[in-house]
C-alpha positions in Angstrom: -11.6 82.6 168.4 -8.9 84.6 166.5 -11.5 85.7 164.1 -12.8 89.1 163.0 -13.9 92.0 165.3 -17.6 92.3 165.8 -19.5 94.5 163.6 -16.3 95.1 161.7 -18.1 95.6 158.3 -20.3 98.1 159.7 -17.5 99.8 161.3 -15.6 100.1 158.1 -18.6 101.7 156.4 -19.0 104.1 159.3 -15.4 105.1 159.3 -15.1 106.0 155.6 -16.1 105.3 152.1 -13.5 103.3 149.9 -10.4 105.6 149.3 -9.8 106.7 145.7 -6.6 105.4 144.1 -5.2 109.1 144.3 -5.6 109.0 148.0 -3.9 105.7 148.5 -1.0 106.6 146.1 -0.5 109.9 148.1 -0.5 108.0 151.4 2.2 105.6 150.1 5.8 106.0 150.8 8.8 105.6 148.7 11.0 102.7 150.1 14.3 104.0 148.2 14.6 100.7 146.2 12.2 101.5 143.4 9.2 100.1 145.5 6.5 101.9 147.3 4.5 100.8 150.3 1.1 101.8 151.9 -0.7 100.7 154.9 -4.4 100.3 154.8 -7.0 99.5 157.6 -9.1 96.4 157.0 -11.5 96.2 160.1 -13.3 93.2 158.4 -10.0 91.0 158.8 -11.0 87.6 160.2 -8.7 84.7 161.3 -5.9 82.8 159.6 -8.2 81.9 156.7 -8.9 85.5 155.9 -5.3 86.5 156.2 -4.6 83.8 153.7 -7.2 85.1 151.5 -6.0 88.7 151.4 -2.4 87.9 151.0 -2.9 85.4 148.3 -5.2 87.7 146.4 -3.0 90.8 146.6 0.1 88.8 146.0 -1.2 87.7 142.5 -1.5 91.4 141.3 1.2 92.0 138.7 3.4 94.6 140.3 2.9 93.7 144.0 6.0 92.3 145.7 4.5 91.7 149.2 1.4 91.7 151.0 1.3 91.5 154.8 -1.7 91.4 157.1 -1.4 92.4 160.8 -4.2 90.8 162.8 -3.5 93.0 166.1 -3.9 96.4 164.2 -6.2 94.9 161.5 -4.1 96.6 158.7 -2.6 95.4 155.5 0.8 96.5 154.4 1.2 96.3 150.5 4.5 96.9 148.8 4.7 97.1 144.9 7.2 98.0 142.3 6.8 101.0 140.0 4.8 104.3 140.4 1.5 103.0 139.1 -0.7 101.9 142.0 -2.1 98.3 141.5 -5.7 97.7 142.0 -5.4 97.1 145.7 -8.6 98.8 147.0 -10.9 97.1 144.5 -9.3 93.6 145.2 -9.7 94.0 149.0 -13.4 95.3 148.5 -14.1 92.3 146.2 -13.1 90.0 148.9 -15.3 91.4 151.4 -12.7 93.5 153.3 -13.4 97.2 152.3 -10.3 99.1 153.2 -9.8 102.7 154.3 -7.0 105.0 155.3 -6.5 105.8 158.8 -5.1 108.2 161.3 -2.3 106.8 163.5 -3.2 109.0 166.3 -6.8 108.2 166.5 -7.8 107.7 170.2 -11.0 107.1 172.1 -13.2 104.3 173.2 -12.8 100.9 171.8 -16.1 99.8 170.2 -15.0 96.3 169.6 -14.2 95.7 173.3 -17.5 97.4 174.4 -19.4 95.1 172.2 -17.3 91.9 173.3 -18.2 93.0 177.0 -21.8 93.5 176.4 -22.0 90.1 174.4 -20.1 88.4 177.2 -22.4 89.8 179.9 -25.5 88.7 178.0 -24.2 85.3 177.3 -22.8 84.7 180.8 -26.3 85.8 182.3 -28.2 83.5 180.0 -25.7 80.5 180.5 -26.0 80.8 184.3 -29.8 80.7 184.3 -30.3 78.0 181.7 -27.8 75.9 183.6 -29.8 76.3 186.9 -33.0 75.1 184.9 -30.9 72.3 183.4 -29.9 71.1 187.0 -33.6 70.9 187.8 -34.2 68.6 184.9 -31.1 66.6 185.7 -32.5 66.3 189.3 -35.5 64.5 188.0 -38.1 67.1 186.6 -40.5 65.2 184.3 -43.4 65.8 182.1 -44.9 69.2 181.9 -42.4 70.6 184.5 -39.5 69.5 182.3 -41.2 71.0 179.2 -41.7 74.1 180.9 -38.1 74.4 182.1 -37.1 73.7 178.5 -39.4 76.4 177.0 -38.1 79.0 179.6 -34.6 77.9 178.6 -35.4 78.5 174.9 -36.8 81.9 175.7 -33.6 82.8 177.7 -31.3 81.5 175.0 -33.0 83.5 172.1 -31.8 87.0 173.0 -28.4 85.5 173.8 -28.0 84.0 170.3 -29.3 87.4 168.8 -26.9 89.6 170.8 -23.8 87.4 171.5 -24.4 85.1 168.5 -24.8 88.1 166.1 -21.0 88.6 166.3 -20.4 85.2 164.7 -23.5 85.4 162.4 -22.4 88.6 160.9 -18.9 87.3 160.4 -20.1 84.0 159.0 -22.6 85.7 156.6 -20.0 88.2 155.4 -17.7 85.2 154.5 -20.4 83.1 152.8 -21.7 86.2 150.8 -18.3 86.6 149.2 -17.8 82.9 148.7 -15.3 82.2 151.5 -15.2 80.3 154.7 -13.7 81.4 158.0 -13.8 80.0 161.8 -17.0 81.6 162.6 -19.0 79.6 159.8 -19.0 76.2 161.8 -19.5 78.1 165.0 -22.6 79.8 163.6 -23.8 76.5 162.3 -23.1 74.5 165.5 -25.0 77.0 167.8 -27.8 77.3 165.4 -28.2 73.4 164.9 -27.9 72.9 168.7 -30.7 75.5 169.3 -33.0 74.1 166.4 -32.6 70.5 167.6 -33.4 71.6 171.2 -36.5 73.3 169.9 -37.6 70.1 168.1 -36.9 68.2 171.3 -38.9 70.6 173.4 -41.9 70.7 171.0 -41.9 66.9 171.1 -41.4 66.8 174.9 -37.9 65.2 174.7 -35.9 64.1 177.5 -32.9 66.3 176.6 -32.4 69.7 175.2 -29.1 71.6 174.5 -30.0 75.2 175.0 -27.2 75.3 177.6 -24.7 73.9 175.0 -25.4 76.9 172.5 -25.4 79.6 175.2 -22.3 78.2 177.2 -20.4 77.8 173.9 -21.0 81.4 173.1 -20.0 82.4 176.6 -16.7 80.5 176.6 -15.8 81.6 173.1 -16.3 85.2 174.1 -14.2 84.9 177.1 -11.3 83.7 174.9 -12.2 86.2 172.2 -12.1 89.1 174.9 -8.8 87.8 176.2 -7.3 87.8 172.7 -8.7 91.3 171.9 -7.3 92.7 175.1 -3.8 91.3 174.5 -3.9 92.6 170.9 -4.9 96.0 172.4 -1.9 95.9 174.5 0.2 95.7 171.4 -2.0 98.5 169.8 -1.7 100.5 172.8 2.0 100.6 172.7 1.9 101.8 169.0 -0.9 104.4 170.0 1.4 105.6 173.0 4.1 106.3 170.3 1.8 108.0 168.0 0.6 110.3 170.9 4.2 111.4 171.5 4.2 113.0 168.0 2.5 116.5 167.8 -0.2 117.2 165.2 1.9 120.0 163.9 4.7 122.6 164.3 5.3 126.4 163.9 7.2 127.1 160.8 9.4 130.0 160.2 9.7 131.5 156.9 12.7 133.3 155.3 10.6 136.6 155.2 10.0 136.4 159.0 6.6 135.0 158.8 5.4 132.2 160.8 2.6 129.6 160.1 1.4 126.5 161.9 1.6 123.5 159.7 0.3 120.0 159.9 3.0 117.6 160.6 2.5 115.8 157.2 3.3 119.1 155.5 6.6 119.6 157.2 9.6 119.0 154.7 13.4 118.7 155.3 15.0 122.2 155.3 11.9 123.9 156.9 12.7 126.0 160.1 10.6 125.1 163.1 10.2 126.9 166.5 9.6 124.5 169.4 8.6 126.0 172.6 9.6 124.6 176.2 7.3 121.8 177.0 6.6 120.8 173.5 7.5 117.5 171.7 10.0 117.5 168.8 7.7 116.9 165.8 10.3 115.4 163.2 13.9 114.5 163.2 15.8 117.9 163.1 19.0 119.8 163.8 19.3 122.6 166.4 20.0 125.9 164.5 19.4 128.3 167.5 18.9 128.1 171.1 19.9 125.9 173.9 17.8 123.5 176.1 17.5 120.3 177.9 15.7 117.4 176.3 14.0 114.3 177.9 15.3 111.5 175.6 13.9 108.6 177.6 11.9 107.4 174.5 15.2 107.1 172.5 17.7 105.8 175.0 15.7 105.0 178.2 17.6 107.5 180.2 15.9 109.6 182.5 18.5 112.2 182.8 18.1 115.3 180.6 20.3 115.8 177.6 21.7 119.3 177.0 21.6 120.3 173.5 22.7 123.5 171.5 23.2 124.7 168.0 24.4 121.9 165.8 22.9 118.9 167.8 20.8 116.4 166.0 17.6 115.4 167.8 14.9 112.9 167.1 11.3 113.2 166.8 9.4 112.2 170.0 11.8 113.7 172.5 10.5 116.5 174.9 11.9 120.0 174.9 12.1 120.8 178.7 13.8 124.2 179.3 14.3 126.6 176.5 12.8 127.5 173.0 14.7 125.9 170.1 15.0 126.8 166.4 15.3 123.6 164.5 15.9 122.7 160.7 13.8 119.5 159.8 16.1 116.9 158.4 13.5 114.3 157.5 9.8 114.4 156.9 7.4 112.9 159.7 6.8 109.7 157.6 10.5 108.7 157.7 11.4 110.0 161.3 12.8 107.9 164.1 9.4 107.9 165.7 7.7 106.8 162.8 10.3 103.9 162.2 9.7 102.7 165.7 5.9 102.8 165.3 6.3 100.7 162.1 8.5 98.2 163.9 6.2 97.8 166.7 3.2 97.3 164.3 5.2 94.6 162.3 6.2 92.6 165.5 3.0 90.6 165.6 2.8 90.1 161.8 5.7 87.8 161.1 5.3 84.4 159.5 7.6 82.4 161.6 7.8 78.6 161.0 5.2 77.6 163.5 3.1 80.5 162.5 3.0 79.5 159.0 2.1 75.8 160.0 -0.7 77.0 162.2 -2.1 79.4 159.6 -2.1 76.8 156.9 -4.1 74.3 159.1 -6.4 77.0 160.4 -7.0 78.2 156.8 -8.3 74.9 155.7 -10.0 73.7 158.8 -13.7 74.9 158.0 -14.1 72.4 155.3 -12.5 69.7 157.1 -14.7 70.3 160.0 -17.9 70.3 158.0 -16.8 67.2 156.3 -15.9 65.4 159.7 -19.4 66.3 161.0 -21.1 65.1 157.7 -19.1 61.9 157.7 -20.0 61.2 161.4 -23.8 61.9 160.7 -23.7 59.4 157.6 -21.6 56.8 159.5 -24.0 56.8 162.4 -26.9 56.5 160.2 -25.3 53.5 158.2 -24.6 52.1 161.7 -28.3 51.9 162.5 -28.6 55.0 164.6 -31.9 57.2 164.2 -31.3 60.6 162.6 -31.9 62.5 166.0 -29.0 60.5 167.5 -26.9 60.9 164.4 -27.5 64.7 164.2 -26.8 65.2 167.9 -23.4 63.5 167.6 -22.7 65.5 164.3 -23.5 68.7 166.3 -20.9 67.6 169.0 -18.3 66.9 166.4 -18.9 70.3 164.7 -18.4 72.0 167.9 -15.4 70.1 169.2 -13.5 70.0 166.1 -13.0 73.9 165.9 -9.3 74.4 166.0 -9.6 77.8 167.6 -6.7 76.8 170.0 -4.4 76.1 167.1 -5.3 79.3 165.4 -4.3 81.2 168.7 -1.2 79.0 169.6 1.3 81.2 167.9 -0.1 84.7 167.3 -1.0 85.3 170.9 2.6 84.4 172.1 4.0 86.8 169.4 1.7 89.5 170.7 2.7 89.1 174.3 6.5 88.7 173.3 6.4 91.8 171.3 4.8 93.7 174.2 7.6 92.3 176.7 10.2 93.4 174.3 8.7 96.8 173.8 8.6 97.3 177.6 12.2 96.6 177.6 12.9 99.2 174.8 13.4 96.6 172.0 11.6 96.7 168.7 11.3 93.7 166.7 10.3 93.5 162.9 8.5 90.1 163.1 7.7 86.9 164.8 10.2 85.2 162.5 13.0 87.2 163.8 12.1 86.0 167.4 12.2 82.5 166.3 15.6 83.0 164.6 17.0 84.7 167.6 16.1 81.6 169.8 17.8 79.4 167.3 21.2 81.3 167.4 24.2 79.5 168.5 27.0 82.1 167.9 27.3 85.7 168.3 29.3 88.3 166.5 29.8 92.0 167.7 31.0 95.2 165.9 33.1 97.2 168.1 32.7 101.1 167.6 29.1 102.1 168.6 28.1 98.6 169.6 30.3 97.3 172.3 31.4 100.9 172.8 29.3 103.8 173.0 30.4 105.1 169.5 31.3 108.5 170.9 35.2 108.2 170.4 37.5 111.1 171.5 40.4 112.3 169.6 43.4 112.0 171.9 46.2 113.5 169.7 44.6 116.7 168.5 47.7 118.7 169.7 49.9 116.6 167.4 48.1 117.7 164.2 48.5 121.1 162.7 45.5 123.5 162.7 45.4 123.5 158.8 45.3 119.8 158.4 42.9 119.5 161.3 40.5 122.0 159.4 40.7 120.0 156.3 40.0 116.7 158.1 37.2 118.3 160.1 35.6 119.6 156.8 35.9 116.1 155.3 34.6 114.5 158.5 31.5 116.6 158.7 30.0 114.8 155.6 30.0 111.4 157.5 28.1 110.0 160.4 30.9 107.5 161.2 31.7 108.0 165.0 35.4 108.5 164.2 34.5 111.2 161.7 32.3 112.8 164.1 35.0 112.9 166.7 37.3 114.7 164.2 34.5 117.0 163.0 33.8 118.1 166.7 37.3 119.6 166.8 36.4 122.1 164.2 39.7 123.3 163.1 41.4 126.7 163.5 41.6 127.6 159.7 39.4 127.7 156.8 39.1 124.4 154.7 39.6 124.4 151.0 36.5 124.4 148.7 36.0 120.6 147.8 34.7 120.0 144.3 33.4 116.7 145.2 32.9 114.7 148.5 32.2 110.9 148.5 32.0 108.5 151.3 33.1 104.8 150.7 31.7 102.5 153.3 34.5 100.7 155.2 37.1 103.0 153.9 36.3 106.6 154.5 35.9 110.0 152.9 37.5 111.1 149.5 37.3 114.8 148.2 39.0 116.8 145.5 40.1 120.4 145.9 42.3 122.2 143.3 43.3 118.9 141.6 44.3 117.6 145.0 42.9 114.5 146.3 42.2 114.3 150.0 41.5 111.1 151.8 40.3 110.6 155.5 39.9 107.0 156.7 41.8 103.8 156.6 45.7 104.1 156.1 45.6 100.9 153.8 43.4 102.7 151.6 44.3 106.4 152.0 48.1 105.9 151.3 49.4 104.2 148.1 50.8 100.8 148.7 50.4 101.3 152.6 50.6 98.4 155.0 49.8 100.6 158.1 46.7 100.6 160.0 44.5 103.3 161.7 42.8 106.5 160.7 44.8 109.0 158.7 44.6 112.1 156.5 46.3 111.7 153.0 47.0 114.1 150.2 47.4 112.6 146.8 48.2 109.1 148.4 50.7 110.4 151.0 49.7 110.5 154.7 49.9 113.9 156.2 48.3 113.4 159.6 47.4 110.4 161.9 44.5 110.2 164.5 44.2 108.2 167.5 41.0 107.7 169.6 39.8 106.2 172.7 36.2 105.2 173.3 34.1 104.2 176.3 32.5 100.6 176.5 28.7 100.5 176.5 26.9 99.8 179.7 26.0 96.1 180.2 28.5 95.1 177.7 30.7 92.9 179.9 27.6 91.1 181.6 26.2 90.5 178.0 29.3 89.0 176.8 29.7 87.0 179.7 26.1 85.5 179.6 26.5 84.9 175.8 29.6 82.9 176.4 27.8 80.8 179.1 24.8 80.0 176.8 26.4 80.0 173.2 29.7 79.8 171.6 31.5 81.3 169.9 31.3 85.0 170.7 33.5 87.1 168.4 34.3 90.8 167.7 34.6 92.0 164.2 35.9 95.6 163.7 37.3 97.9 161.3 39.3 99.7 164.0 43.0 99.3 164.8 44.5 96.4 166.3 45.5 98.2 169.6 42.0 99.6 170.0 40.4 96.2 169.4 42.8 94.5 171.9 42.0 97.0 174.5 38.2 96.4 174.1 38.4 92.6 173.7 40.6 92.4 176.9 38.3 94.4 178.8 35.1 92.6 177.9 36.5 89.0 178.0 36.3 88.3 174.2 38.9 85.8 173.2 38.3 85.8 169.4 38.5 89.0 167.7 39.6 90.5 164.1 40.6 94.2 163.5 40.9 96.2 160.5 38.2 94.3 158.6 36.4 95.7 155.5 32.7 95.2 155.3 33.1 92.2 152.9 35.5 90.7 155.3 32.8 90.6 158.1 30.4 89.0 155.8 33.1 86.4 154.9 33.6 85.6 158.5 29.9 85.3 159.1 29.6 83.0 156.1 32.4 80.8 157.4 30.5 80.4 160.7 27.4 79.6 158.8 29.3 77.0 156.7 30.3 75.3 160.1 26.6 74.9 160.9 26.4 78.1 163.1 23.3 80.2 163.1 25.0 83.6 163.8 23.6 86.5 165.8 25.1 89.8 164.5 25.0 93.0 166.6 26.3 96.1 164.8 25.4 99.8 164.2 27.4 101.3 161.4 27.1 101.8 157.7 29.7 99.3 157.1 27.9 96.7 159.2 24.7 96.7 156.9 26.0 93.8 154.7 27.0 91.8 157.8 23.7 92.4 159.5 21.9 91.2 156.3 24.1 88.2 156.0 23.5 87.0 159.5 20.9 84.4 160.8 19.5 87.3 163.0 20.6 90.7 163.7 20.3 93.5 166.2 21.4 97.4 166.1 21.1 100.2 168.6 18.6 103.0 167.8 21.5 105.2 167.4 22.7 103.1 164.4 22.9 104.4 160.8 19.5 104.3 159.0 20.7 101.4 156.7 21.9 99.6 159.7 18.5 99.9 161.6 16.8 98.7 158.3 19.0 95.7 157.9 18.6 94.7 161.4 15.9 92.4 162.8 15.9 94.0 166.3 16.5 97.6 167.2 17.2 98.4 170.9 16.4 102.0 172.2 18.3 102.1 175.3 22.0 102.3 175.8 22.7 99.0 177.7 23.8 96.1 175.7 21.8 93.7 178.1 19.0 94.2 175.5 20.7 91.5 173.6 20.3 88.9 176.3 16.8 90.3 177.3 15.7 89.8 173.7 17.1 86.3 173.4 15.6 85.3 176.8 12.1 86.4 175.6 12.6 84.7 172.3 13.6 81.5 174.0 10.7 81.6 176.2 8.2 82.6 173.6 9.5 79.5 171.5 8.8 77.2 174.5 5.3 78.6 175.0 4.6 78.3 171.2 5.6 74.6 171.2 3.5 74.1 174.3 0.4 75.7 172.8 0.6 73.7 169.7 1.1 70.6 171.8 -2.0 71.5 173.8 -4.0 72.0 170.7 -2.8 68.8 169.1 -3.3 66.7 172.3 -6.9 68.3 172.6 -7.9 67.2 169.0 -6.3 63.7 169.4 -8.2 63.0 172.5 -11.6 64.9 171.9 -12.3 64.4 168.3 -12.4 60.5 168.4 -14.5 60.6 171.6 -17.0 62.9 169.9 -17.2 60.8 166.8 -17.9 57.7 168.9 -20.8 59.5 170.4 -19.6 59.9 174.0 -19.7 63.7 174.2 -22.9 65.8 174.1 -22.9 69.3 172.6 -22.6 70.9 176.0 -19.4 68.9 176.8 -18.1 69.7 173.4 -18.7 73.5 173.8 -16.9 73.4 177.2 -14.1 71.3 175.8 -13.4 73.4 172.7 -13.6 76.6 174.5 -11.6 75.5 177.3 -8.7 74.4 175.2 -8.6 78.0 173.7 -8.7 79.8 177.0 -5.9 77.5 178.3 -3.8 78.4 175.2 -4.2 82.2 175.9 -3.6 81.6 179.8 -0.4 79.8 178.9 0.8 82.6 176.6 0.1 85.1 179.4 2.7 83.4 181.5 5.3 85.2 179.4 4.3 88.5 180.7 4.9 87.3 184.4 8.2 85.3 183.7 9.5 88.2 181.5 9.2 90.8 184.4 10.9 88.2 186.9 13.8 87.7 184.6 14.2 91.3 183.9 14.3 92.4 187.6 16.9 89.6 188.2 19.1 90.8 185.2 18.9 94.2 186.3 20.3 93.3 189.8 23.1 91.4 188.1 24.1 94.1 185.8 23.9 97.0 188.2 25.5 95.6 191.2 29.0 94.9 189.7 28.9 98.3 187.9 28.5 100.0 191.2 31.2 97.9 193.1 
């Protein structure tokens, strides 16, 4: 039931011819570590068996480092090392999955859903009428009357098999034509054999015919497939909603005063853009001229407009509300904040968690097992003395009932629903494996600045620093995105700063620059001053401290409630910070954190996480800064706010868009609930097979009962996964009350 979209091969041909190598290489993006990555649409992707075939074939290409298929978006992401494009397109086409490039902002009707609904209506109408005729036969119709009812049933079933069954026949034929097996092959064989045997029985005035089994099987299978497609559409709709927030282009201002409207793909860093009131910000940019209010609800979940003026940095997707702005693009559209959120959302369902890998392996090998089981059953009954008709009937029932569609859906459908729930709460997750790791976490570690606090510290001793030194410190700080540096840079300084020959940022330490053979350092006292044992942020000249800086910061909304909830559900909860002891003590006392460390370097944070891991702990790390990236990567699972440094967001498994820290507990609750539902779904699928398969092999199940049982198990799995939507909303509403009530008290 988690198989390919109907008519997907025809759809692929209609959309585009195979893209050339040059087109694919142009669409690829540089990942910054010597690798390149491209996403291609593969409408012909099927179920777990086909995902396995694609990922295995692409993984064998010489320079390919990773290939990942997303069943919801029907896309394959390929990452390779070097500038030369491996033969990705030809490999996919040879497997029977012709790829093409796509437009993220494509919108319109869903032809797949339309065909599914049409097929569902036809099969439902046919199943209902054939079932009425079958009731008449069961009630005692005999002889010519019974034969007439059977022939009428055959006529009704034929268009149902052509229209509804065509979905499975096309998919099965495509797989067999390319030398593969998928879930639709045994389904197509099963409904065809049931129909053919029924025609034989009707021709020979047999007592029983199983036209109802063929059509009812299609009807229930299509119910499950339609539900699956609708749920995956919800995940795709979230991505499409993000895509629609990005305009198709922007008005570019050139140095000679001319203006030209350029497609968003042609906007490069450094270009000046004019954005009128009411327009979306096309790319990440800095305000050069003008003042306005922005709707940043996409970024931080806050409905209150944000006032911006010259110098402010703004992100793609925000809405300009009140006045025109002249902007300078800081990133291309492909690497903007909005594009990153879209990629995270698309990746959420594609992860290979432990349960997903198990289910995928079982589903990938099930087709030959199903056929072998049916064949062995047929041979066994023939050897036991049954006639060929009885043996074939039982083999058909086994062929139908052993389809592990429920197992194939058990994990991915929950991941789709969970990713949707997280997205609705402003939380982006990289893959399903991250959700599994979050559910396993039994210790939490937080950074302070920018995580437990808002990361907007205020310089409190500005009047104690001479204007000249403040100007030098401000000029140095302007080269860093560290919150403390930003607080110093905002002060500006009243005197011109010296011209620096070289400026370098050392993560975890600070900024270093040279000017007229003088070495200036802004950062940790222990690093800035020679042989210093002091702490705090200072400015030094040639190793001698010339100014000290003190700050205060506001704690992040929901921080106290989050810490309290985590302390109750897992332990320990610790704070690891590079800030001063006094600042850490204040925040720890305010939030109720007993274990905390101050003045830590990035390597020391990693060491503490490794110590917890050696104790058997699975650590959840929440941080935001450049210096937190190593710790985020070392943790069992990690989270970062959307305001985090780029490297921090890339290292984290989860990114939360809203300001409140309750995103941490929300994500963990959804992950725990998703884990429970996955285990329940796998249990349902296993119990179904343990009970149903032996009964079918023993001959106690007719093809009709087999069709209802197999389809029912798949629908039960999908319905069970949908409970996460309802439960998630209830929990979120309760959390909102718990967090907001104490805050307003």
